[in-house]
C-alpha positions as CSV (number, residue, x, y, z in Angstrom):
1,M,10.0,4.3,-6.5
2,A,12.5,2.0,-6.3
3,V,12.8,0.3,-2.9
4,G,16.3,-1.4,-2.1
5,V,17.8,-3.4,1.0
6,K,21.4,-3.4,1.6
7,V,22.3,-6.8,3.4
8,R,24.6,-6.2,6.5
9,D,27.3,-7.9,7.6
10,N,26.5,-11.5,9.5
11,E,22.6,-10.9,8.3
12,S,21.0,-14.0,6.9
13,I,19.7,-13.6,3.4
14,D,16.3,-14.9,4.5
15,R,16.3,-11.8,7.2
16,A,17.2,-9.3,4.8
17,L,14.2,-10.6,2.4
18,R,12.0,-10.3,5.3
19,R,13.2,-6.9,5.7
20,F,13.0,-5.6,1.5
21,K,9.2,-7.4,1.7
22,R,8.3,-5.1,4.6
23,A,10.1,-2.4,3.0
24,V,7.8,-2.9,-0.2
25,N,4.9,-3.4,1.9
26,R,5.2,-0.3,3.4
27,S,5.9,1.8,0.3
28,R,2.9,0.3,-1.5
29,V,4.5,-0.4,-4.6
30,L,2.3,-3.6,-5.2
31,R,-0.8,-1.6,-4.6
32,I,0.1,0.9,-6.9
33,Y,1.0,-1.8,-9.2
34,R,-2.0,-3.7,-9.2
35,S,-4.6,-0.2,-9.3
36,N,-2.4,0.0,-12.8
37,M,-3.0,-3.1,-14.2
38,A,-6.4,-2.9,-15.2
39,F,-7.8,0.9,-16.2
40,T,-11.1,1.5,-14.0
41,K,-13.6,4.3,-15.2
42,P,-13.7,7.8,-13.8
43,S,-17.0,6.9,-12.2
44,E,-15.7,4.2,-10.6
45,E,-13.3,5.9,-9.3
46,R,-15.6,8.6,-7.9
47,R,-18.1,6.0,-6.3
48,V,-15.0,4.3,-4.8
49,A,-13.6,7.7,-3.4
50,K,-17.3,8.4,-2.0
51,E,-17.6,5.1,-0.2
52,K,-14.7,5.7,1.6
53,A,-15.0,9.3,2.1
54,R,-18.3,7.9,4.1
55,R,-16.7,5.1,5.9
56,N,-14.1,7.7,7.2
57,A,-16.8,10.0,8.2
58,R,-18.9,7.3,9.9
59,K,-15.6,5.9,11.9
60,N,-14.3,9.7,12.6
61,S,-18.2,10.5,14.0
62,R,-17.8,7.2,16.1
63,R,-14.0,7.9,18.4
64,Y,-15.9,11.8,19.8
């Protein structure tokens, strides 16, 4: 999952760096990296998934 940005003609390094940061954020590379830094127990993953599902269900019920 490599993210790369080619510097365009007459483009400053700062602007290219900003595009690179945006591409990294959109691809969620750092989020995956940080989640893999520490082991999470399967029970913890299930608990977080249930909470997320509960939040999404509550959010979707408010829409209609």
